[in-house]
N, C-alpha and C positions, 0 to 999 in steps of 0.2 A: 633914646633913654629920655624918661621925666627925671625932672630934679631930686627926685626921690629914689632915682636907681630903678625904677620898674619900666614895663614894657607901657603901661597907660597910666597916666597922671590920674588921680583920684577924682578930681571934677569931672573927669569924662565918664564915672561908673554910670554915674546918675542919667547922663544924656543917653547913654546906651541901654537902661532900664525902660526907657520909654519906648524903645523901639523893637521891633520884631523881624522876624524873617520873611520875607516876601516868598514862599513857596506856592507856585503855582497849583498845586493839585492838595485836596484833603487828604488826611492821615488817619488812618484806621492802626492807632497803635495798641499797647495792650497796658499803659498807663496810664494817668487821665495828667491833663496839661493845658493849655490854653488856645486851642485848636480844634475845629471842628472835625469830625471824623467823616466817613462817607455814611456812618449809622446814625442819620440822624435822628431827634429826640426833645422831647425837652429838656432844657439844661437841668434840670433837677431829675431826672431820669434816672434811677439808681442803677449800677451795673452789679458790680461785685466788690467785694472787699479783697485786697492784697495787704501783707505783713507792711509795715513803713521802714521807709530807708533814709537814712540821713539828706535832707535836702528836699524832702516830699514837703508841700503845701500843710502846715501846720491848720489850716481851716477844714482840711479834711478828715483829721484824725476824728476817730471815733471813742469816745470816752465811756459811750455806754458798753461796749465789747470790751474796752481794755480793764472797766470794773468786773465783769464777770468773768473774762478770762485770765486776765492778767498780761494779755499779748495785745502788743501797739499794731493796730489796723489802721487803715487809712480807706476811704470809700472811693470808688470810681463811678463814672456817671457816662452813659452813651456817645454824648456828642461833646465830650471833652476829652480829647486824646493826645498825643505828643506826636511830636516830629521827630524820627533821627535824623542827626545831622552828624555828618562825619565831615572832617578835615585834614586835609593831607598836604604839609608843607615842605616844599623842596629845599634841603640842605645839600645839595652838591657843591661843588666848590667855587662854581660860576655864581651862586648867589650870594657870595660873601667877599667876591673877588675886589681888588683895588685896581683902580686903573693904573696901568702900568707901561711906560714904553722905553725903549733903549735905542738911542741913536748907533747907526752902524759905522757912522764917521770918526775917524780915529786918527783925526790930525791934531798936532798939538794945540791948534789955535782953538779948537773946540771942548780940549781937555778931555779927550781919549773919550770913552762910553758915558754918556750922562742918562740919569731916569728920574722921573717923577710919578709921585705913587699920593693918591688920595686916602684918605685913613676913615672913610665913614663907613664903608659897608653897606650902602642906603639902601641897597634892593633887600637885604636879609633883614634889615632892622622892621622895612613898614611891611615886608609880608608878614612877619611875625606880630606887629601891631594890628594888622588888619586881620590875620587869623585869631587874635586874641580879642579883639571886636567882634567879630561875628559869634565866638565861641560863648564870649559873655552873655551874648543877646539869647544864643539859644538856653542858658541856662537860667538868664532871668525869666524866660519863658516857661520854664518846665520842663523843654524837651532834653531828649536823651543828647547826651555829645561825645564823641568819639575823635582822638586826634591821635595825626601818625607824623613824623617826619621823614622823608626816604629820599634816598638816592640810587642806589640799582636794587636797594631793598628798603625793607621797614627799620630804617636805624634805631629807633625810638618811637613806642607807642604807650597811649594812656589806655588804660580801660575805660569802661564807658562810664560817663559822669553824668550827674544830674542834681539841679538846684545850685542857687549861688554860693552857698556853702562850700562847694567844689571849685571855686573860681581860683581860687591860690594855687589848686593842683595844676590846674590850666598853666595858670601864668608861669608858676615856675619849670612846668616843661618846656615852656617856648623860649623863656630866659637862657635855661640852660643848655638848650639843645645844639650840640657842635656841627660844623661843616666841615667837608671833605668829600674827595672823591669823586666819580665822572657819576653822573644822573641818568636814570630812564624810566619813566612812568609805566612804559608795558611793562617792563621788568619788573618794575616795585608791586605792581598789581596783580604780578602774576602769581605771588607768594603766597602760599597756602595761607589762607583766614586774611589775607590782606582787603579783600573786599568786604563792606557792609553787610551783615548778616540782614537787615530788614529792610524795604523800601524804606527812601527818605530823600535828603537833600547831601548832596556832596559838594564840598568848595575844595578847587586846588588851588595853591598860591606858587607861582613859579615864572620863571624867566622863561622857559618854555623852550630852551636851545635842545631840540629834539635831535641826535642822530641819525634816526631812523625818520625825520620829519613827518610827510602825511600818513606813512604806513603805519608809523610808530604810534601817532596819535588817534587814528583811528581805529587801533587794535585796545589802546587805552579806554577808548571812549565805548568800544561794543562791550568791553568789560563791566563799564559802569553800568549802560543801559541794560544789560542783562542780570545785575542786580537790582534791578528797579529804582536807581538813581535819577534824581533831578539835579543834573549836574552844572556848577558854575567855573568855569576857568577865569581867574584874575592873574592878568600877564603884568609883571612886574619887570621893567626895564628902566635900567638908569639911565641918567641923561647922556652920559657918553655913549652908551649903546644907540639912544636916539638921534643924537646929533653929535655925532666925533668930530672933535676937532683936531685932528692929527695931521702932519706934515713930514716930508720930507723922507728918509732911509729909514726906516723903522724894522725892528724885529718883534712882532707879534706871537705871543705867546699863549696858548691854550691851558688857562686857568686849572683845568682837571685833568688833562694828560700830560701837561707839562710840555706839548710838543710846540716847536715853535717854525715861523717862517717870515722869511726877509721881505719886505714890500716895499716899494717905492710908491706913497701916498701921494696923490697929484688930486686935484678937484674932479676930475673924470674917475677917477678910482671911489671918491667919496659918494659921486650921484650914483654910480652903480652899484654902492652898497645901500644908499637908501630906498634904490627902486628895489633889490634885491629885500630889502628889511620889509619894505612895505608889502610886497606881494607874500612874503611869507606870514606877516599880520593878517592879509585877506585871507590865506588857508585857514589858517587857524579859526578865523570868525565862521568859515562857510564851512567847514566840520562840523563844527559845534552845532550851525544853523541845520544842517543836513539832518540833525537829531535831535533838535528841539531843545538843545541845550545851550547856556549862555557865557558868551566871552566878552570879558572888559578889559582894555590895556588902562593901567596905570603908572605913571612917571615915580619913580624911586624919589623923587624931589619934591612930591606931592603933599602937602600938609595932610596930616590924616584926618581931618574934619572936613577938608573937603574932598578929599576920597570916599569918605562914608557918605555924607549928605550930600555931596555932589553925584558922582559917578553910579557909587551902588545904589543911591535912593532914586537917581534918574532913570535907573533900569528898572527898577520895580522890585531890587532885590532886599531891599528893607524897607519897612513902612512905620512909620510914626502912628 
């Protein structure tokens, strides 16, 4: 959190307003925005009128129509159309899990069971900060934005937002979203109405610990591809998950199902874990690449500025 208690510091907003989302395809939307659509023409080529809604660019307001009819209309132009941006944030228990280990050695010299815990919940914080940043870029570009938090279903969802005036709803929704339960991306996207109704760009922020592995991921991405989505998977993992520093006889507990397993942690076990994690990451990247989608990994302890201007910008996902 920032010192003001918000997800994003106020000075961060000005920088985000200078950025836009790097959607690869041009968008044929229904409202005016800052993107060129497939229907190319002069930037001053009039298309139609529609009723004004809060957040619309006031420069498009037609005062002549208002003086004649008493109704607020804005003008639309052929080559300036909007992008439909959808954001899904994983709110399952593992996203806010705190590193916790318990020793199985109960000898008096060890003082019985011991435990240690971190209180950061760093994955959950960074995932929401990234989602808030991407959402604010979309709103600043007059794109349409919808946001949902999911576990096995859509736990909370915002209606479609538009314009910077709606930013406070975005931030409040993400800041107040609770975590808990086990997660399933495929199950959440299979809920009626969960998929975006219009083609556009979808961002998913998650640790992607998928019980169904490659099969579940493929099913999820197929649903999004069928909905005409240019999809970005942002993989957020804690430093403890990337580089575990455990040793001894421990009981490891599943943060979502609360089931445990006793494990003797040795150097060989840690090497096997790192190899398996790398194979899992490569699977995520491969399945995305096969569908023309984008995968990026961001450690949860990475500064927000480095994540946006470093990783996301380098991947062409955000542009200045």
